[in-house]
C-alpha positions in Angstrom: -17.5 78.3 2.4 -15.6 77.3 -1.3 -17.2 74.0 -2.2 -13.7 71.3 -2.5 -11.6 74.0 -1.5 -9.4 71.5 0.1 -9.2 68.3 -2.7 -8.6 71.3 -5.5 -5.4 72.8 -3.3 -4.1 69.1 -3.5 -4.9 68.7 -7.2 -3.3 72.0 -8.3 -0.3 70.7 -6.2 0.3 67.5 -8.2 -1.7 65.3 -5.4 -3.6 62.4 -6.5 -5.3 59.8 -4.7 -7.0 61.9 -1.8 -9.7 59.4 -0.3 -10.8 58.0 3.0 -12.3 54.9 5.1 -13.6 54.1 8.4 -13.3 50.4 9.1 -14.4 48.8 12.6 -11.1 49.4 14.0 -9.3 52.9 12.5 -10.4 55.2 10.3 -7.3 56.3 7.5 -6.9 59.1 5.4 -4.2 59.1 2.6 -3.0 60.6 -1.0 0.3 61.2 -2.7 1.9 64.4 -3.4 5.1 65.5 -4.9 8.2 65.0 -3.0 8.7 69.0 -3.3 5.5 69.3 -1.8 6.0 67.2 1.9 5.8 70.8 4.1 2.4 71.4 2.7 1.0 68.1 3.3 2.3 68.7 6.9 0.8 72.2 6.8 -2.8 70.8 5.3 -3.3 68.0 7.3 -1.9 69.5 10.6 -4.4 71.9 10.3 -7.3 70.0 10.0 -6.7 68.6 13.0 -5.9 71.8 14.8 -8.8 73.7 13.9 -12.0 71.6 12.1 -14.4 72.7 10.8 -17.5 70.7 10.4 -18.5 72.7 6.7 -21.8 71.2 5.3 -22.5 68.3 7.9 -25.8 67.7 7.5 -25.5 67.4 3.8 -22.5 65.2 3.9 -24.9 63.3 6.6 -27.5 62.7 4.1 -24.7 61.1 1.9 -23.7 58.2 4.2 -27.3 57.8 4.9 -27.7 57.3 1.2 -24.5 54.8 1.2 -25.9 53.2 3.5 -29.3 52.4 2.0 -27.7 51.7 -1.4 -25.0 48.9 0.4 -27.1 47.1 3.1 -30.6 48.1 3.2 -31.0 47.6 -0.9 -28.3 45.1 -1.0 -29.5 41.6 0.4 -26.1 40.3 1.1 -25.3 43.5 3.3 -28.1 43.3 4.8 -27.4 39.6 5.7 -24.2 40.3 6.6 -25.4 42.6 8.8 -28.1 40.3 10.4 -25.2 38.0 11.0 -23.3 39.8 13.1 -25.9 41.7 14.9 -27.2 37.6 15.7 -23.4 36.1 16.4 -22.2 38.7 18.2 -24.6 40.4 21.5 -22.4 42.4 23.5 -19.6 43.7 22.2 -19.6 47.2 20.1 -18.7 45.0 16.8 -22.6 43.5 16.7 -23.5 47.3 15.6 -23.3 48.3 12.1 -19.7 50.2 11.2 -21.9 53.3 9.6 -24.4 53.0 12.8 -27.9 51.9 11.8 -29.8 53.9 9.9 -31.5 55.5 12.7 -28.7 57.0 14.5 -27.6 58.4 11.3 -30.4 60.2 10.8 -30.1 61.5 14.8 -26.6 62.5 14.3 -26.4 66.3 14.9 -23.0 68.4 14.1 -22.5 68.9 18.1 -21.8 65.4 18.6 -19.4 65.0 15.4 -17.8 67.4 17.3 -17.5 65.6 20.5 -16.4 62.5 18.6 -13.7 64.1 17.2 -12.6 65.5 21.0 -12.8 62.3 22.3 -11.0 60.4 19.3 -8.7 62.8 17.7 -6.0 63.5 20.0 -2.7 63.2 19.0 -1.9 60.3 21.0 -4.4 57.9 19.1 -3.0 59.2 15.4 0.0 57.5 14.1 1.4 58.7 10.4 3.3 56.6 8.1 5.4 59.0 5.3 6.8 56.8 2.4 8.8 57.8 -0.8 11.5 60.6 -1.4 11.7 62.4 1.7 14.4 63.2 4.4 13.8 61.4 7.7 15.3 64.3 9.2 13.5 67.0 7.4 10.2 65.1 8.0 10.4 65.3 11.9 11.5 68.6 11.7 8.4 69.4 9.7 6.3 67.1 12.2 7.6 68.9 15.3 6.6 71.8 13.9 3.3 71.2 12.7 1.9 68.9 14.5 3.5 69.7 17.6 0.8 72.9 17.8 -2.1 70.1 18.5 -3.4 70.2 22.1 -2.5 66.8 24.0 -5.2 65.1 25.6 -6.6 62.3 27.3 -6.4 58.5 25.3 -9.7 57.4 24.6 -11.6 55.2 26.9 -11.2 51.9 25.8 -13.8 49.1 25.5 -14.5 47.0 28.4 -17.4 45.1 27.3 -17.0 41.1 27.0 -18.5 38.7 24.5 -20.0 36.3 26.2 -19.5 32.5 25.3 -22.2 31.9 23.0 -23.5 28.3 24.6 -25.2 26.9 21.2 -25.7 27.6 17.7 -27.6 30.1 16.1 -29.4 30.7 13.2 -30.9 34.4 11.1 -32.5 34.2 7.7 -33.9 36.9 5.9 -36.0 36.7 2.6 -34.8 37.8 -0.4 -36.3 37.7 -4.2 -32.2 37.9 -5.4 -29.8 35.2 -5.9 -29.3 33.4 -2.5 -26.2 33.3 -0.2 -25.3 31.9 3.0 -22.6 32.7 5.3 -21.0 30.3 8.3 -19.6 32.2 11.3 -17.4 30.5 14.1 -15.9 33.3 17.4 -12.5 33.0 17.0 -9.9 35.0 19.5 -8.6 38.4 18.9 -5.5 39.5 16.3 -3.0 39.3 19.5 -4.0 35.6 20.0 -1.0 32.7 19.3 -3.0 31.4 17.1 -3.6 34.2 14.8 -1.0 33.7 12.1 -2.7 30.1 12.4 -6.4 31.7 11.3 -4.3 33.4 8.4 -3.0 30.1 7.0 -6.5 28.4 7.9 -7.9 31.2 5.7 -5.2 30.8 2.5 -5.7 26.8 2.7 -9.5 26.9 2.4 -9.9 30.4 0.4 -6.7 30.9 -1.3 -8.2 31.9 -4.8 -8.1 29.2 -7.2 -5.9 26.5 -5.5 -8.6 27.0 -2.0 -10.2 23.7 -1.1 -13.7 25.6 -1.3 -13.3 26.8 -4.9 -11.7 23.6 -6.4 -14.4 21.3 -4.6 -17.5 23.7 -4.3 -17.2 25.7 -7.6 -14.4 23.9 -10.1 -15.7 19.7 -9.1 -19.2 19.4 -8.0 -20.1 23.0 -9.4 -22.8 23.7 -6.6 -21.6 26.8 -5.9 -21.0 30.2 -8.0 -18.2 31.2 -5.9 -17.7 29.8 -2.1 -14.8 31.5 0.3 -13.6 32.6 3.7 -12.5 35.8 5.4 -10.3 35.1 8.6 -11.5 38.0 10.6 -14.5 39.9 10.8 -15.8 42.7 11.3 -12.7 43.8 12.7 -10.1 41.7 14.2 -8.8 44.3 17.5 -11.3 42.5 19.6 -12.4 38.5 19.5 -14.3 38.3 16.0 -15.5 36.0 13.7 -14.1 33.4 11.1 -16.7 33.2 8.3 -17.2 30.5 5.5 -19.7 32.1 2.8 -21.4 30.4 -0.5 -23.6 31.4 -3.7 -25.4 28.4 -4.7 -25.2 28.0 -8.4 -28.4 27.5 -10.9 -30.0 24.7 -9.8 -28.7 23.8 -6.3 -29.3 25.5 -3.1 -28.3 27.0 0.1 -29.2 23.7 2.0 -26.9 21.7 -0.3 -24.1 24.4 -0.4 -24.3 24.0 3.8 -24.3 20.2 3.9 -20.7 20.3 1.2 -19.6 22.9 3.8 -19.5 21.3 6.5 -18.8 17.8 5.1 -15.4 20.3 4.1 -15.2 21.8 7.6 -15.1 17.9 8.9 -12.8 17.0 6.8 -10.2 19.8 7.4 -10.5 18.9 10.9 -10.0 15.2 11.1 -7.4 15.6 8.0 -4.3 17.1 8.8 -3.1 19.5 6.0 -0.6 18.1 3.6 3.4 19.9 3.6 2.8 20.6 0.0 -0.2 23.1 0.2 1.5 24.6 3.7 4.7 25.3 2.3 2.8 26.6 -1.0 0.3 29.1 1.6 3.6 30.3 3.4 5.3 31.2 -0.5 2.5 33.3 -0.9 1.9 34.9 1.8 5.6 36.3 1.5 5.4 36.9 -2.4 1.8 38.5 -1.9 3.8 41.4 1.2 6.8 41.7 -1.1 4.4 42.6 -4.0 2.7 45.6 -1.5 5.8 46.7 -0.9 6.3 47.9 -4.0 4.0 50.4 -3.7 4.5 53.2 -1.8 0.9 53.8 -0.4 0.5 50.0 0.4 3.7 50.5 2.2 2.5 53.1 4.2 -1.1 51.9 4.8 0.9 48.9 6.3 3.5 50.4 8.5 1.1 52.6 10.5 -1.5 49.3 10.5 0.5 47.5 12.2 1.9 49.8 14.3 -1.5 51.2 15.6 -2.2 47.2 16.1 0.5 45.8 17.7 2.7 48.9 18.6 5.9 48.0 16.7 5.8 48.7 12.4 8.4 46.0 12.6 5.8 43.1 13.2 4.9 44.1 9.8 8.4 41.5 9.1 8.4 39.4 11.6 4.8 38.1 10.9 6.0 36.5 8.4 8.2 34.3 10.6 5.0 33.6 12.8 3.1 32.5 9.7 6.7 30.1 8.5 6.3 28.5 12.8 2.8 26.8 11.6 2.4 23.3 11.2 -0.3 20.8 10.4 -0.7 19.9 14.1 -1.3 23.6 14.3 -3.7 23.9 11.8 -6.0 20.6 12.8 -5.6 22.2 16.8 -7.1 25.1 15.9 -9.6 23.7 13.5 -10.9 21.6 16.2 -11.2 24.1 19.1 -13.1 27.3 17.1 -14.9 25.1 14.0 -17.6 23.9 16.3 -21.3 24.2 17.1 -21.3 25.9 20.4 -19.6 28.6 18.6 -21.3 28.9 15.1 -24.3 31.0 13.3 -25.3 30.7 10.1 -27.2 33.3 8.1 -29.0 32.7 4.7 -31.1 34.2 2.4 -34.1 32.8 0.5 -36.4 33.5 -2.5 -40.1 34.2 -1.2 -42.6 31.8 -2.4 -44.9 32.0 -5.3 -49.2 32.8 -3.7 -47.7 31.6 -0.3 -47.2 28.2 -0.9 -44.1 26.3 0.5 -40.5 27.9 0.1 -38.5 26.5 -2.8 -37.9 22.9 -2.6 -34.9 21.8 -1.2 -34.2 25.6 0.8 -34.4 25.7 4.4 -37.7 26.9 6.0 
């Protein structure tokens, strides 16, 4: 076994940016190579899937366990998000952490990884995007030459579990010695729902940087929060998921104050239609953001594969702008009223422990 041989070969041939990540809905591998090394890329990548060898498996498993410990077990914010997800989602696999629970990692064996590979790393479940100074006909021929060697297999099993209706508000809290933090989540439909573009618009209106309502009201004007924002889709988007609001109270202010302010802003957002200027600004920013990403080969490759895997058509990358343009102020109000409701709401917050067994700090929840 030669340590780091794979990245060494890539670097020796001018490659940069070798990396990978796993999200709830996909695992992605990527790097950049000079255009005249395209056949080397096909050779290396196809060989990785043709004859995988799980070298140093248990060493890497320990690395993942340590990463989890640092990002979740030792991080109150990560721990709170994990608690929120497990509380808000009771049946669907989205309730489990992306890395798995700590005990899952420690009990994982090389045979488990090999079986997972055989189940999910089949040709019909792999999408590849190549962006840059390449000839499409040459790329297709090389793909057939190298990836054509992979044995076909059945597609991975579908997820049949459907998250049941929540039926009432939920709450979870953890004790932490660090900066208090609160998250409010509402159930929302998956990315294939007709209202998915509306959620994108709502996210931009509420949390679009310094022009977002949450920043202007809670951070700039009232100064009760150090940061406040929203995530329109968490922890994944392929299946029904969560629309999340969050706030970090500023010095001298509490989680309870921030929640009250968030509730007031959400109620106002449901009762008052967004103005035409704000709606137009969001649509312009969305189009500009996509155009900027198209200027990067790596971003374009990621977008193409992402949209192809999610929707079965890479063209959705561009037609999605038309979907955003069709969103109206009535749509925004309708979706907010339909989904930002108590029966689909989960609140998670942390608080600083009380000193010497005395009650929690004044103004905090108990």
